[in-house]
Each structure stands twice: as structure tokens, then as C-alpha cells.
N, C-alpha and C positions, 0 to 999 in steps of 0.2 A: 527424533525418531517416529513421532506421529507422521510426518510429511513423508518419510523414506518408505514408509510401509504402505502407502495409498496412492491409487492412481490420481493422476492430474485432475480429470474432469470432476469428481465428485468432492475434492477440495476447493476447487475454484467455484463449484456450484454452491458448497456450504459458506464459503468466504463471501460470494455475492450476496447472497440471501442475508447474511449477518450484516453487511455494510448497508444493505438496501433497508433493511429493518431499523437499523440504528438511525439512519437519517429520516425515516419515515416517522419514527418516534419524536425525532426533534421537530419535525414539521408539524405533527400533531399537538404535542405539548411542548412548546419552547420554553421550558424551565430550566433553570440552571442545573440541577441535579439531573435530568434528562439529558441535557447537552453533555453532562459529563459521561453519562452511560453511553450517548451516542458517539463521543469522541473515542472512548475506550473500544466499543464495538468495531468501528471502522478502522482504526489503529491496528487491532488485533487481526483483523481480517485482512488487512492490506499486508502485514507482516507475514502472516501464514501464506497467503497466496504468492508473495514474493519469494519466499523460500521454496514453495512448491514449483515455482516456474523455473528458478535457479537449478534444482534438482532435475527437472524435466529437461532443461536445456542441456545441462551436462551429460545426461545419460542419452539424450537424442543426436548430439553433434556427431557426424560422421568423421570428422577431421579437426586438427586443431585449428586451422583457418576458420573453419565453419563456427567452432566453439569461442573464438575471438570475436567473431563478427555477432554472434547471438548474444553474449555476454556485453558487448558494446551497446546493442539495442535495449538490453535489459537495465543498463546503468543510465541511460538517455531518458528511458520511458517515465519514471517517477519525476523527472524535471518538467517533462512536458505535460503530464497530468497535472502537476502542481500549477503550472502557469495557466493552463487551459482552464482548470476547475476554479482557480481565484477568479480570473478575468470574468468568466461566465457567472459565476455566483454574484460577483460584485454587480455586474448589470442586471441580474435578474433581482438583487436586491433594491436597486434604484427603480426598477421598473415596476415590480409587483410586490417587494417585501421579503422579509425573512422566511416566512412560510413557504412561499413559492420557490424560493432558492433552495431551501431544503428539500422540497419535493422534486425539483430538478435534479438535485444531487442523489436523492434515492433511487431515482430511474437509471442513472449513469451505471452503477455496478450490475445492473441486469442485462447490459450490453455484453459484459464477460459471459454471462451464460450463453449467449449465442455464439460469441467466438470460442469458447471452450469447446462446442460441439466440433469445431472445424480442426482441433488440434489432435494429431495422432499420439496415442499413450506411448510412452518410452517404458523400456524394461524396469521393472521394479526389483532391487537387490534382494536377494534371499534374505530370509530371517538370520542365518548364520552371520552372512556378510556384515549386515546392518548391526548385529549384535557385537561383533568381533572387537571393534574398537569403540572404546568409551568416549563420549564428547569430552569429557573432564581431561582426557590425556591430551588435548589439544593445548591445555594451559601449561604444560611442560615446555612448549616452545616459546623461548622469549619473544623472537619476531612475531609469533601470532599474538601473544599477550599485547605488545605494543600496538599492533595493527588494531586489536579489539578496543583497547583504550582511546586511540586516535579515532576511531569510528564512533564511539560513544561520544566523544567531545564534540565531534563534527556534527552529529545527529542533534546533541542538546543545543548546539548554536542553531542549527536550522529550525529547530523547533521554537527556540526562543524568538528568532526572527519571524517566523509565521504568526507567532502571537503578538508580537510587540508593533509589527508594521500596521495593522488595523487598529491597535489601540492608538498608537501616535497619530496616524492618519486621521481618525475620527476625532481626536482630541484638535488637531489643526484645521478640520472643518473641510476635509476632502470627502468627495462622494466615494460610494462603495466601488462604483466602476474605476475610479481614478486609483483607489487603493489596490483593487483587484488586478490592475494591469501594472 
């Protein structure tokens, strides 16, 4: 509901600043506790921005074909970002160290600020429409529950993979560039 009641640009602006600040903190003080805060900030900002973009796309699409195309791009974009981000971060770690990689990654969310200005705002549902259906009512649908559980399982596996690949790669003596690619 937080996302449903707000326009896209302010949400993306806030999320970009939170993610950039989180990575900036990691660059300035790369200690375990701050890295945890940074991960929480970046993950939360990414989640909220993805939900905001999904709402925006569903409201802005003029046809079912346009909606399918837009959601196809939205589903591919995180994979492209993860591949590009890890490859660039790995190369930057090898070239200049962790702090430089964190600083570069702190700059990337700021690109969203520029791109968000190019987006046209989609209509925001009225408060009555947004409050009519409870999000908890979705749990009554068994197929939706199964889909959420499958999504949680897949996300957990992806996160575990993202954590373990660098750990095992480092243990086996691979460079950060090789691990990132």
C-alpha cells in the first residue's frame, strides 16, 4: 500500500538515495556491521523500487501485449543488473580494492535518478480502490500461496548462490574478476 499510494519518481528517488548511501557507508567504513546495514539498505531499496516499477508498468500499459513486453523486460532486468554489477565489482576489486568497488557501486543507483525523470507518471489508484482489497485476502487463493512459497524458495537459493560463489571462489584462489564473471 505504501507503494500504491505514491508516484513513481519520488519512490525511485528515495530508493536510489538509500541504496547509494548504503554503498557509500560500506565504502567509508567496510566493517561487518556496516556491511550488514548496507546490504539491508540496498536490498530494501531494490525491493521497493521493483514493486514501484511493477505497479507503474501495470498501470501504464495500454494493451495486454504492451503489458507482457514490459513485464518481460522487468523480469530480465535484475539478471542483467546482477551479472553486470558482479562483473564490474570484481574487476574494480582486482584493480583498486574493495573501497573503490563500493564507491563505484554507490554511484550506480544515482543513474536511476536521471532515468526516473524520463518516466511518465501512471495514474495512482484512489484511496478507496487501494483499501478495498486486503493484501491478506490473497492468501485465501491456494495457487497464489504456492506461487509465493516457490518464489521464496527460489529467492533463497539465488541469495545463497550469490553468497557462496564468492566464498568458494576465494577459497579456491580465484581472482575477484573471475568470480564476478
